[in-house]
C-alpha positions as CSV (number, residue, x, y, z in Angstrom):
1,M,25.1,5.3,23.2
2,L,26.5,1.9,24.2
3,Q,23.1,0.7,25.4
4,R,21.6,1.8,21.9
5,A,24.4,0.1,20.0
6,G,23.8,-3.1,22.0
7,L,20.1,-3.0,21.2
8,L,21.0,-2.6,17.5
9,W,23.3,-5.6,17.6
10,G,20.6,-7.5,19.4
11,V,18.1,-6.6,16.6
12,I,20.6,-8.0,14.0
13,A,21.2,-11.1,16.0
14,A,17.4,-11.7,16.3
15,A,17.0,-11.3,12.6
16,L,19.6,-14.0,11.9
17,V,18.2,-16.3,14.4
18,F,14.7,-16.0,12.8
19,A,16.3,-16.4,9.3
20,S,14.9,-13.1,8.3
21,P,11.4,-12.6,9.7
22,T,8.2,-10.6,8.3
23,P,5.8,-7.7,8.9
24,A,2.3,-7.0,7.9
25,A,0.9,-6.3,4.5
26,E,3.3,-5.2,1.8
27,R,0.9,-2.3,1.2
28,E,1.9,-0.8,4.6
29,L,5.3,-0.1,3.1
30,D,3.9,1.6,-0.1
31,E,3.6,5.2,1.4
32,S,5.9,5.2,4.4
33,P,9.1,3.6,5.7
34,P,8.8,1.0,8.5
35,P,7.3,2.4,11.7
36,S,9.7,3.1,14.6
37,S,7.2,1.9,17.2
38,A,4.3,-0.6,17.4
39,S,2.0,2.2,18.2
40,E,2.7,3.8,14.7
41,I,1.6,0.6,12.7
42,Q,-1.3,1.6,10.5
43,T,-3.3,-1.5,9.6
44,P,-5.4,-1.7,6.4
45,I,-8.7,-0.6,8.1
46,Q,-7.0,2.4,9.8
47,Q,-6.2,3.7,6.3
48,I,-9.6,3.6,4.7
49,I,-9.9,7.4,4.8
50,T,-8.1,9.1,2.0
51,E,-6.7,12.2,3.7
52,A,-5.4,15.4,2.1
53,P,-1.5,15.3,1.7
54,E,0.5,17.1,4.2
55,R,1.2,20.6,3.3
56,R,4.9,21.0,3.3
57,P,6.9,24.3,3.4
58,T,7.5,25.6,0.0
59,L,10.9,26.0,-1.5
60,F,9.8,29.2,-3.2
61,P,8.2,31.5,-0.5
62,W,8.2,34.4,-2.9
63,L,5.7,32.5,-5.1
64,R,3.3,31.9,-2.1
65,Q,3.4,35.4,-0.5
66,P,1.2,37.1,-3.1
67,L,-1.5,34.5,-2.6
68,Q,-1.8,35.2,1.2
69,K,-3.9,38.4,0.4
70,L,-6.5,36.3,-1.5
71,P,-9.5,34.1,-0.2
72,P,-8.5,30.6,1.2
73,F,-9.5,29.0,-2.1
74,F,-6.3,30.6,-3.6
75,A,-4.2,31.4,-0.4
76,D,-4.2,27.7,0.7
77,T,-3.3,26.4,-2.8
78,Q,-0.9,23.4,-2.8
79,L,1.2,22.7,-5.9
80,E,4.0,20.1,-6.0
81,T,6.1,18.3,-8.6
82,R,6.7,14.7,-7.5
83,F,9.7,13.1,-9.3
84,R,10.2,9.4,-9.2
85,T,12.7,7.1,-10.9
86,Y,12.5,3.3,-10.5
87,Y,14.6,0.3,-11.4
88,L,13.1,-3.1,-11.1
89,R,14.5,-6.6,-12.1
90,K,12.2,-9.6,-11.4
91,D,13.3,-13.1,-12.2
92,R,10.3,-15.3,-11.6
93,T,10.1,-18.8,-10.3
94,S,8.6,-19.7,-13.8
95,D,12.0,-18.6,-15.3
96,V,10.6,-15.4,-16.8
97,L,12.8,-12.3,-16.5
98,S,11.4,-8.7,-16.4
99,E,13.5,-5.6,-16.1
100,A,13.1,-1.9,-16.7
101,W,14.4,1.4,-15.4
102,A,11.8,4.3,-15.8
103,M,11.5,7.9,-14.8
104,G,8.6,10.3,-14.3
105,G,6.4,11.2,-11.5
106,S,3.5,13.6,-11.3
107,I,2.3,17.2,-10.9
108,Y,-0.1,17.7,-8.0
109,Y,-2.5,20.6,-7.4
110,R,-5.1,21.1,-4.6
111,S,-6.9,24.3,-4.0
112,G,-8.1,25.6,-0.6
113,W,-11.6,25.6,0.5
114,L,-14.1,28.1,-1.1
115,E,-16.3,29.3,1.8
116,D,-15.3,26.0,3.6
117,L,-17.6,24.3,1.1
118,F,-15.8,23.5,-2.1
119,A,-12.3,22.5,-3.3
120,V,-10.7,20.8,-6.4
121,E,-7.8,18.4,-6.8
122,V,-5.8,17.5,-9.9
123,E,-2.7,15.3,-10.5
124,G,-1.1,14.3,-13.8
125,F,1.2,11.3,-14.0
126,T,3.9,10.1,-16.4
127,S,6.3,7.2,-16.7
128,Q,8.9,7.1,-19.4
129,P,11.6,4.5,-20.2
130,I,15.3,4.9,-19.6
131,V,16.4,1.3,-20.0
132,A,13.6,-1.1,-21.2
133,P,14.7,-4.2,-23.1
134,D,11.8,-5.4,-25.4
135,D,12.4,-9.1,-24.3
136,R,12.0,-8.2,-20.5
137,D,8.5,-6.7,-20.4
138,G,6.3,-7.3,-17.3
139,T,7.6,-5.0,-14.5
140,L,4.6,-2.8,-14.5
141,L,6.8,0.2,-14.5
142,L,5.8,1.0,-18.1
143,A,2.8,0.2,-20.3
144,P,2.8,-3.2,-22.1
145,G,5.5,-3.4,-24.7
146,Q,7.9,-1.3,-22.4
147,E,6.0,1.8,-23.6
148,G,5.9,5.1,-21.8
149,Y,2.6,6.7,-20.9
150,S,1.0,9.9,-19.3
151,V,-2.4,10.3,-17.8
152,L,-4.5,12.7,-15.8
153,G,-5.1,10.4,-13.0
154,I,-6.7,12.7,-10.4
155,A,-9.4,15.4,-11.4
156,N,-12.1,15.9,-8.8
157,G,-14.3,18.3,-7.0
158,K,-15.0,18.2,-3.2
159,L,-18.0,19.5,-1.2
160,R,-17.7,19.6,2.6
161,Y,-20.4,20.3,5.3
162,K,-20.2,19.7,9.0
163,G,-17.3,17.3,8.8
164,I,-18.8,15.2,5.9
165,E,-17.0,15.3,2.5
166,L,-18.3,14.4,-0.9
167,T,-15.7,13.7,-3.7
168,G,-16.7,13.2,-7.3
169,Y,-14.8,11.9,-10.3
170,R,-11.0,10.9,-10.5
171,Q,-9.6,10.2,-7.2
172,Y,-7.6,8.0,-4.8
173,L,-9.2,5.2,-2.8
174,D,-7.4,3.5,0.1
175,L,-9.7,0.7,1.1
176,P,-8.4,-2.7,2.1
177,Y,-8.9,-4.3,-1.3
178,L,-9.7,-1.2,-3.4
179,N,-6.7,1.2,-3.3
180,R,-3.8,3.0,-5.0
181,N,-1.3,0.1,-4.6
182,D,1.4,2.7,-5.2
183,N,4.5,0.4,-5.5
184,R,5.4,1.1,-9.1
185,M,5.8,4.4,-11.1
186,T,2.2,5.5,-10.8
187,P,-0.7,4.4,-8.6
188,N,-4.2,3.0,-9.2
189,T,-6.7,5.8,-9.4
190,F,-10.6,5.6,-9.7
191,E,-13.5,7.3,-11.3
192,A,-15.9,7.3,-8.4
193,I,-18.2,9.3,-6.1
194,T,-17.3,9.0,-2.4
195,L,-18.9,10.2,0.8
196,Q,-16.8,10.1,3.9
197,K,-16.3,11.4,7.4
198,P,-12.5,11.8,7.6
199,E,-12.2,13.0,11.2
200,G,-13.1,11.9,14.7
201,E,-13.1,8.7,16.6
202,L,-15.8,7.2,14.4
203,R,-15.0,7.5,10.7
204,F,-16.7,6.1,7.7
205,I,-16.5,6.0,3.9
206,T,-19.0,4.8,1.2
207,G,-19.4,5.2,-2.5
208,Y,-19.4,3.7,-6.0
209,A,-16.6,3.5,-8.5
210,W,-17.4,2.9,-12.1
211,R,-13.8,2.8,-13.6
212,I,-10.3,2.2,-12.5
213,K,-6.9,3.2,-14.0
214,P,-4.5,0.3,-13.3
215,R,-0.9,1.2,-12.1
216,N,0.8,1.0,-15.5
217,S,-2.0,2.3,-17.8
218,D,-3.3,5.6,-19.2
219,D,-6.7,4.3,-19.7
220,F,-9.7,4.0,-17.2
221,E,-11.4,0.6,-17.5
222,S,-14.7,-0.8,-16.3
223,F,-14.2,-3.2,-13.4
224,G,-15.9,-5.9,-15.5
225,K,-13.2,-5.4,-18.2
226,V,-10.4,-5.7,-15.7
227,F,-11.8,-9.3,-15.0
228,G,-11.7,-9.9,-18.8
229,L,-15.5,-9.7,-19.1
230,D,-17.3,-8.0,-22.0
231,K,-19.8,-6.3,-19.6
232,D,-19.3,-3.0,-17.8
233,R,-19.6,-3.3,-14.1
234,G,-18.7,-1.0,-11.2
235,N,-17.7,-1.4,-7.6
236,A,-19.8,-0.4,-4.6
237,Y,-17.9,0.0,-1.2
238,G,-18.2,1.1,2.4
239,G,-16.1,1.0,5.4
240,V,-16.3,2.2,9.0
241,I,-13.8,2.3,11.8
242,W,-14.0,3.3,15.5
243,D,-10.4,4.4,16.6
244,P,-10.7,6.2,20.0
245,N,-7.0,6.0,20.8
246,L,-3.6,4.5,20.0
247,N,-4.4,1.3,21.9
248,F,-7.7,0.2,20.3
249,H,-9.5,0.0,17.1
250,I,-12.2,-1.9,15.4
251,G,-13.5,-1.6,11.9
252,A,-15.1,-3.3,8.9
253,Y,-15.2,-3.0,5.1
254,A,-17.4,-4.4,2.3
255,G,-17.3,-4.2,-1.5
256,A,-19.2,-5.7,-4.4
257,V,-18.9,-5.9,-8.2
258,P,-22.4,-6.8,-9.3
259,D,-22.7,-10.2,-10.9
260,V,-19.1,-11.0,-10.1
261,G,-18.3,-11.1,-6.4
262,A,-18.5,-9.5,-3.0
263,R,-16.0,-9.2,-0.2
264,A,-16.3,-8.5,3.5
265,Y,-13.4,-7.7,5.8
266,G,-13.2,-7.1,9.5
267,E,-10.3,-6.1,11.8
268,L,-9.7,-5.7,15.5
269,G,-6.6,-4.3,17.3
270,F,-5.4,-3.8,20.8
271,G,-2.2,-2.0,22.1
272,R,-0.5,-1.2,25.4
273,G,2.4,0.6,26.8
274,L,4.7,-1.8,28.9
275,P,7.5,-1.1,31.4
276,H,10.9,-0.1,30.4
277,E,9.6,1.9,27.3
278,W,8.3,-1.2,25.5
279,H,5.0,-1.0,23.6
280,A,3.0,-4.0,22.3
281,R,0.0,-4.6,20.2
282,I,-2.0,-7.4,18.6
283,D,-4.1,-7.2,15.5
284,G,-6.5,-9.7,14.0
285,Q,-8.3,-9.8,10.6
286,F,-10.9,-11.9,8.7
287,M,-11.9,-11.7,5.0
288,Y,-14.6,-13.5,3.2
289,L,-15.1,-13.5,-0.6
290,W,-18.1,-14.9,-2.4
291,D,-19.7,-14.8,-6.0
292,I,-23.0,-12.9,-6.4
293,G,-25.8,-12.4,-9.0
294,D,-25.1,-13.9,-12.4
295,D,-21.7,-15.2,-11.3
296,L,-20.1,-14.1,-14.6
297,L,-16.6,-15.6,-13.6
298,G,-18.1,-18.9,-12.9
299,D,-15.5,-21.3,-11.3
300,A,-12.8,-18.7,-11.6
301,L,-14.2,-17.0,-8.5
302,D,-15.8,-19.0,-5.7
303,D,-16.2,-18.6,-2.0
304,T,-13.0,-18.3,0.0
305,W,-11.8,-16.7,3.2
306,N,-8.6,-15.7,5.1
307,L,-7.9,-15.4,8.8
308,A,-4.8,-13.9,10.4
309,I,-3.4,-12.7,13.7
310,R,-0.2,-10.6,14.2
311,A,1.6,-9.5,17.4
312,A,4.0,-6.6,17.5
313,A,6.4,-5.3,20.2
314,S,8.8,-2.3,20.1
315,R,11.4,-0.4,22.0
316,A,13.8,2.3,21.1
317,G,13.3,2.2,17.4
318,A,13.2,-1.5,17.1
319,V,9.9,-3.3,16.1
320,F,9.4,-7.0,16.2
321,R,6.3,-8.8,14.6
322,L,5.1,-12.4,14.6
323,G,2.0,-13.7,12.8
324,L,0.0,-16.6,11.5
325,G,-2.3,-16.7,8.5
326,I,-4.7,-19.4,7.3
327,A,-6.4,-19.5,4.0
328,G,-9.7,-21.2,3.0
329,P,-9.6,-24.7,1.4
330,D,-11.3,-24.2,-1.9
331,N,-10.1,-21.2,-4.0
332,P,-7.4,-18.5,-4.0
333,D,-8.2,-15.0,-3.1
334,R,-8.4,-13.0,-6.3
335,N,-7.9,-9.2,-6.0
336,N,-7.5,-7.1,-9.2
337,F,-8.1,-3.7,-7.8
338,G,-5.2,-2.8,-5.5
339,G,-3.0,-4.2,-2.8
340,T,-4.4,-6.9,-0.5
341,A,-5.0,-6.3,3.1
342,S,-3.4,-9.7,4.1
343,Y,-0.8,-9.6,6.8
344,T,1.1,-12.2,4.8
345,D,1.4,-10.2,1.6
346,L,5.1,-9.8,0.7
347,M,7.1,-8.6,-2.3
348,Q,6.7,-11.7,-4.4
349,R,3.9,-13.7,-2.8
350,T,0.8,-13.2,-0.7
351,F,0.8,-16.7,0.9
352,N,-3.0,-17.1,0.5
353,A,-3.2,-20.1,-1.8
354,P,-6.1,-22.5,-1.0
355,D,-5.4,-24.4,2.3
356,E,-2.1,-22.5,2.9
357,K,-0.9,-21.8,6.4
358,A,1.6,-19.0,6.7
359,L,4.0,-18.1,9.5
360,L,5.4,-14.6,9.6
361,A,8.2,-12.8,11.4
362,S,9.7,-9.4,11.1
363,V,12.3,-7.1,12.5
364,S,12.7,-3.4,11.7
365,Y,14.9,-0.6,13.1
366,D,14.8,3.2,12.9
367,F,18.4,4.4,13.1
368,S,17.5,8.0,14.0
369,G,18.1,7.0,17.7
370,L,21.7,6.4,16.7
371,G,21.9,9.9,15.1
372,V,21.2,8.9,11.5
373,D,18.1,10.9,10.6
374,G,15.7,9.1,8.2
375,L,17.6,5.8,7.9
376,S,15.5,2.6,8.6
377,A,15.5,-1.0,7.6
378,I,13.1,-4.0,7.8
379,L,13.8,-7.6,7.3
380,N,10.9,-9.9,6.5
381,F,10.4,-13.7,6.3
382,A,7.4,-15.7,5.4
383,A,7.0,-19.5,5.2
384,G,3.9,-21.1,3.6
385,F,2.8,-24.7,4.2
386,D,0.5,-27.1,2.5
387,A,-0.6,-24.8,-0.3
388,K,-3.0,-26.5,-2.8
389,R,-1.7,-26.1,-6.3
390,L,-2.3,-27.7,-9.7
391,G,-0.7,-31.2,-9.4
392,G,-0.5,-31.3,-5.6
393,R,0.6,-29.4,-2.7
394,S,3.8,-27.4,-1.9
395,D,5.6,-25.2,0.5
396,A,7.3,-21.8,0.0
397,Q,9.6,-19.4,1.8
398,E,10.3,-15.8,1.1
399,V,12.9,-13.3,2.4
400,D,12.6,-9.5,1.9
401,V,14.9,-6.8,2.9
402,T,14.1,-3.1,2.6
403,I,16.4,-0.1,3.3
404,D,15.0,3.4,3.4
405,Y,16.7,6.8,3.6
406,R,14.0,9.5,4.1
407,P,15.3,12.5,6.1
408,K,12.8,14.2,8.3
409,K,14.4,17.7,8.4
410,G,17.0,19.8,6.5
411,W,17.1,20.5,2.7
412,L,16.8,16.7,2.0
413,R,13.5,16.4,3.9
414,N,11.5,15.7,0.7
415,F,14.0,13.0,-0.6
416,W,13.4,9.4,-0.3
417,L,15.7,6.5,-1.5
418,R,14.5,3.0,-1.1
419,V,16.5,-0.2,-1.9
420,R,14.8,-3.6,-1.8
421,G,15.7,-7.1,-2.4
422,S,13.7,-10.4,-2.2
423,W,14.3,-14.2,-2.6
424,L,11.5,-16.7,-3.0
425,H,11.8,-20.5,-2.9
426,Q,8.8,-22.5,-4.1
427,E,8.7,-26.3,-4.2
428,S,8.2,-27.7,-7.7
429,A,9.1,-24.4,-9.3
430,A,11.5,-24.1,-12.2
431,Q,13.8,-21.9,-10.1
432,D,14.0,-19.6,-7.1
433,G,12.5,-16.1,-7.7
434,T,14.5,-12.9,-7.1
435,D,13.3,-9.3,-7.1
436,V,15.5,-6.2,-6.9
437,R,14.2,-2.7,-6.7
438,V,15.8,0.8,-6.4
439,I,13.4,3.7,-6.1
440,L,14.3,7.4,-5.7
441,R,11.6,10.0,-5.0
442,Y,11.9,13.7,-4.6
443,D,8.9,16.0,-3.9
444,L,9.3,19.7,-4.8
445,P,6.8,21.8,-3.1
446,V,6.3,24.9,-5.4
447,I,3.4,26.6,-3.5
């Protein structure tokens, strides 16, 4: 115990020395608390396959028992209510204040497989205001105007044959730049047709999405409309990963919106166990974005790139990460369809402005080793240098703190409380930016 306590104080001391260091992409924290080991880090390319949600023990076994005598399509039915309440107060560097407290969540249904060939999936979402001042719009917890909304975000059929799955209509996507970005009340979802191989060392996904439901909307829109164009456009995508073990992976992704732009992304990662229960890994990524076809956005979207490398080391629940990111010189990286894959993506800034160089550092700790099941925290810091902006160049620094309580066992095992805070200083800005979030989730497995 003394040794573990000493390690904990060492983690805290290191955090103070580094003035609050940072992790990888903000998107990595959307669905899970910080990892307790470097080997558990899931990079953007490792998440390209949208997997079926874990089946959790029902709280009402008597409802499930009658189904066990039926075919798997009914016997393996999954029905959950997913409650969420969220408070967010964002004071931007431009001196604009957004604030809201919302409640809602979703009802999720997934059938079993019929003859191991066919299944269906449905999820309806809602977000309703509790406290939502009219003059503090813009949190994305609610629809514009601080209005509540409800939407059938997921509704699809699935075909499966020899390890290959075809999914059609409303669905989740989890690609590096085309994903659910689930960090508000409801996620992005997509009307699409997707073919994927979800299991094995070599996995792939490809498809075409024709409409997207943004996070705070009850409407599905053409990808062209999301860019502000008066033309309908879709998004073609594909990704592949070879992931033979915990210590190596390589993968690539490409996506394109006709007559707008195309994006290519590649990633490579190595890991290794070290003496004295240490584990280390290093990940690298490269992204290139360019306009294509009729170039309907003109100068608003031009060629750009991002390059980043990140190292991580862990021991006994503590994970340390250091990284470096470099952005191309000409244009910012625009992404309207989900969270970015950038390792430098934090709560308030992505640190990928033209010519920007960003340094990253992070420390996280899983307190389960000290007997506190489900408690973890992560402290992040990013510093950007020489970013090209209107009127000149500027530097910026951001500090983020996230505390999670998500028990892994007992009657609270489906409960998740998250408290987050962020501070951003940006040269030449009207003021420093602050961001405070409190999120409570509780999933109730019905069947």
